C-alpha positions in Angstrom: -29.2 4.1 -9.6 -26.7 2.0 -7.5 -24.7 -0.7 -8.6 -22.8 -3.4 -6.7 -19.3 -2.1 -5.0 -17.7 -5.7 -5.2 -18.3 -6.6 -8.8 -17.2 -3.1 -9.7 -14.1 -3.3 -8.0 -13.2 -6.8 -8.9 -13.3 -5.3 -12.5 -10.6 -2.9 -11.9 -8.2 -5.3 -9.8 -8.2 -7.7 -12.0 -7.3 -5.1 -15.3 -3.8 -6.1 -16.1 -3.0 -2.5 -17.8 -1.8 -0.1 -15.6 -3.1 2.7 -16.9 -6.4 1.2 -17.3 -6.2 0.2 -13.7 -5.7 3.7 -12.6 -8.1 5.3 -14.4 -10.7 2.6 -13.1 -9.5 3.4 -9.6 -10.3 6.8 -10.0 -13.3 6.2 -11.6 -14.6 3.9 -8.6 -13.8 6.8 -6.3 -15.9 9.4 -8.2 -18.6 6.7 -8.2 -18.4 6.5 -4.6 -19.0 10.3 -4.2 -21.8 10.4 -6.2 -23.5 7.7 -4.3 -23.4 4.7 -7.3 -22.0 2.2 -5.7 -23.5 0.2 -3.1 -21.3 -2.1 -0.5 -24.3 -4.3 0.8 -25.3 -6.5 -2.4 -23.3 -8.4 -5.0 -20.5 -10.0 -2.6 -18.6 -12.6 -4.3 -15.2 -14.5 -4.1 -11.9 -12.5 -5.3 -9.2 -13.9 -7.5 -6.3 -15.1 -6.0 -4.2 -12.6 -7.8 -5.0 -9.2 -8.9 -4.4 -8.3 -12.9 -0.8 -6.8 -13.5 1.3 -6.4 -16.6 4.1 -9.3 -18.0 6.5 -6.9 -16.8 8.1 -6.3 -14.3 9.8 -9.6 -13.7 8.8 -10.5 -10.1 12.1 -11.8 -8.3 12.4 -13.2 -4.5 13.5 -9.9 -2.7 17.0 -10.9 -2.2 17.5 -11.6 -6.1 16.4 -8.0 -7.2 19.5 -6.4 -8.4 20.8 -3.5 -6.0 22.1 -0.1 -8.3 24.5 2.9 -7.2 22.3 5.9 -7.0 25.2 8.0 -8.2 24.3 6.6 -12.0 21.5 7.4 -14.1 20.5 4.0 -14.2 20.6 3.3 -10.4 18.4 6.4 -9.8 16.0 4.9 -12.3 15.9 1.9 -10.2 14.9 3.5 -7.0 12.1 5.0 -8.3 10.8 2.1 -10.2 10.8 0.1 -7.0 8.9 2.8 -5.5 6.3 3.0 -8.9 5.7 -0.6 -8.5 4.9 -0.4 -4.6 2.7 2.4 -5.7 1.0 0.3 -8.6 0.8 -2.7 -5.9 -0.9 -0.3 -3.2 -3.5 0.6 -5.5 -4.2 -3.7 -5.7 -4.3 -3.7 -2.1 -6.5 -0.8 -1.5 -9.1 -2.3 -4.1 -8.7 -5.5 -2.7 -9.6 -4.3 0.9 -12.5 -2.6 -0.2 -14.0 -6.1 -2.0 -12.6 -8.8 -0.2 -14.5 -7.9 3.3 -18.3 -7.7 3.4 -20.1 -6.8 6.2 -18.4 -3.6 7.1 -19.2 0.3 8.5 -20.0 1.9 5.0 -16.9 4.4 5.5 -14.7 1.9 5.3 -15.3 0.7 1.9 -15.2 4.7 1.0 -11.8 5.0 3.0 -10.3 2.4 0.7 -11.5 3.4 -3.0 -10.2 6.9 -1.8 -7.0 5.8 -0.9 -7.1 3.6 -4.2 -7.4 6.7 -6.1 -4.6 8.4 -4.1 -2.2 5.5 -5.1 -3.1 5.8 -8.8 -2.0 9.4 -8.6 1.0 8.2 -6.8 1.9 5.6 -9.8 1.5 8.3 -12.7 3.3 10.9 -11.0 6.2 8.1 -10.6 5.7 6.9 -14.1 5.8 9.8 -15.8 8.8 10.9 -14.2 10.3 7.8 -14.5 9.4 8.1 -18.6 11.7 11.6 -18.5 14.7 9.8 -17.4 14.3 7.3 -20.6 12.7 4.6 -18.6 9.7 2.6 -18.4 7.5 0.8 -15.7 8.9 -2.7 -16.3 12.2 -2.2 -17.3 13.7 -3.4 -14.1 12.7 -6.4 -12.0 10.6 -6.0 -8.9 9.3 -8.1 -6.0 6.1 -9.0 -4.3 6.3 -8.9 -0.9 3.3 -6.6 0.0 1.0 -8.8 -1.8 2.3 -12.1 -0.7 1.2 -10.6 3.1 -2.3 -9.6 1.7 -2.7 -13.2 0.6 -1.8 -14.5 4.0 -4.3 -12.0 5.7 -7.2 -12.4 2.7 -9.3 -14.5 5.7 -9.4 -11.8 8.1 -9.8 -8.4 7.8 -8.4 -7.2 11.7 -5.2 -9.0 10.4 -5.1 -7.3 6.8 -5.5 -3.8 8.6 -2.7 -4.7 11.2 -0.3 -5.9 8.7 -0.4 -4.4 5.2 -1.3 -0.5 5.7 -0.1 -0.4 9.4 3.4 -2.5 9.0 4.5 -2.8 5.5 3.2 0.3 3.9 4.0 2.0 7.3 8.0 1.2 6.2 7.4 4.4 3.3 7.0 6.8 6.3 10.4 5.3 7.7 12.1 5.5 4.3 10.9 8.0 2.5 13.1 10.9 4.3 16.4 8.9 3.8 15.3 8.3 0.2 14.5 12.2 -0.5 17.7 13.1 0.8 19.7 10.7 -1.7 17.8 11.8 -4.3 18.1 15.3 -3.3 21.8 14.7 -3.7 21.8 12.9 -7.2 20.5 15.9 -8.3 17.0 14.8 -8.9 14.7 17.3 -6.9 11.5 16.6 -9.1 11.6 12.9 -7.6 11.6 14.9 -4.2 8.9 16.7 -4.7 6.7 13.6 -5.9 8.1 12.0 -2.6 6.5 15.1 -0.4 3.3 14.3 -2.4 3.2 10.8 -1.5 4.6 10.6 2.2 1.8 13.2 3.0 -1.1 11.1 1.5 0.5 7.9 3.1 0.6 9.3 6.4 -3.1 9.4 5.8 -3.2 5.8 4.7 -1.5 4.2 7.4 -3.9 6.5 9.6 -7.0 4.3 7.8 -5.5 1.1 8.6 -5.1 2.5 12.3 -8.8 3.5 12.2 -10.2 0.3 11.0 -7.7 -2.1 13.2 -8.7 -0.1 16.2 -12.5 -0.1 15.2 -12.4 -4.1 14.7 -10.3 -4.8 17.9 -13.3 -2.5 20.0 -15.6 -4.6 17.9 -13.9 -8.2 18.7 -13.3 -7.1 22.4 -9.3 -7.0 22.0 -6.6 -4.8 23.4 -4.9 -3.3 20.1 -1.4 -3.3 21.4 -1.7 -6.9 22.6 -3.5 -8.1 19.2 -0.7 -6.4 17.1 2.1 -8.3 19.0 0.8 -11.4 18.4 -0.3 -11.1 14.8 3.3 -10.3 14.2 4.8 -13.9 14.4 1.6 -15.5 13.7 1.6 -13.8 10.2 5.1 -13.9 9.5 5.6 -10.5 9.5 9.4 -9.2 8.3 11.5 -8.5 11.2 13.6 -6.4 9.3 11.5 -3.3 10.6 14.8 -0.5 10.7 14.4 2.7 12.2 10.8 4.2 13.1 10.0 7.3 11.6 8.1 8.2 15.3 7.0 11.6 14.5 4.9 10.6 11.5 3.9 7.1 12.6 2.0 9.4 15.9 0.5 11.4 13.4 -0.7 8.4 11.6 -2.1 7.3 14.7 0.4 4.5 16.1 0.5 4.7 19.9 4.0 4.5 21.8 3.0 0.8 23.0 2.9 0.0 19.4 6.2 1.3 18.4 7.8 -0.6 21.2 6.3 -3.8 20.5 7.6 -3.3 16.7 11.0 -2.6 18.3 11.0 -5.7 20.3 9.8 -7.8 17.2 12.3 -6.9 15.6 14.8 -7.7 18.3 13.4 -11.0 20.0 10.8 -12.1 17.4 
């Protein structure tokens, strides 16, 4: 017997304990694969904020302390920051699956799969962090990813354009450099974990690209022009940095979209 998808996902989204949230993300993906979740019924409004533990403390990005990677504490702080991103990514995927009604069935399956994969990433990083003597919550973090989710909660097209394709896609750009720094710091285990995350994140960004283009086609919009218009409209950050063009193309970006990102970074 199937049950309504939205309430089931909202339960996981509202869960504060990270281990429980990750386990529920796994269970939702398994239930979806078994045909036990129905996206056509039971829709209701989501809470404004997802459940999260009391720690880490959330600060504005500029106030999060920067630590040198050469020390154990500095390496742990970097891994903690990535771990926090993956925890947020569970919430982002769950929210995408439960907030927007009336989309093709595959849309919901895509985001439940992403949530389960993000849960796996979170567990890998949390376990490795513990092996260094630290726990998730030991360092302050910021909430920028979720702030963009709040700004785009009224339009699934904007959400697809600016969360997976903009903010989460930054992981494709910065991961190779982080891996080089971690390898130089003597942490091949962390490098191997980031290999797994990088592989999966190409697929996650591709999911955002797939549904952004689907929605643009459905609304009769040009994807490149629409993307360029959404960046300033939703106050997207302009600190784009160097793009990993090869990885972004594998995730479905067009050259014209990469040009639009660079133009936005340079000119706003």
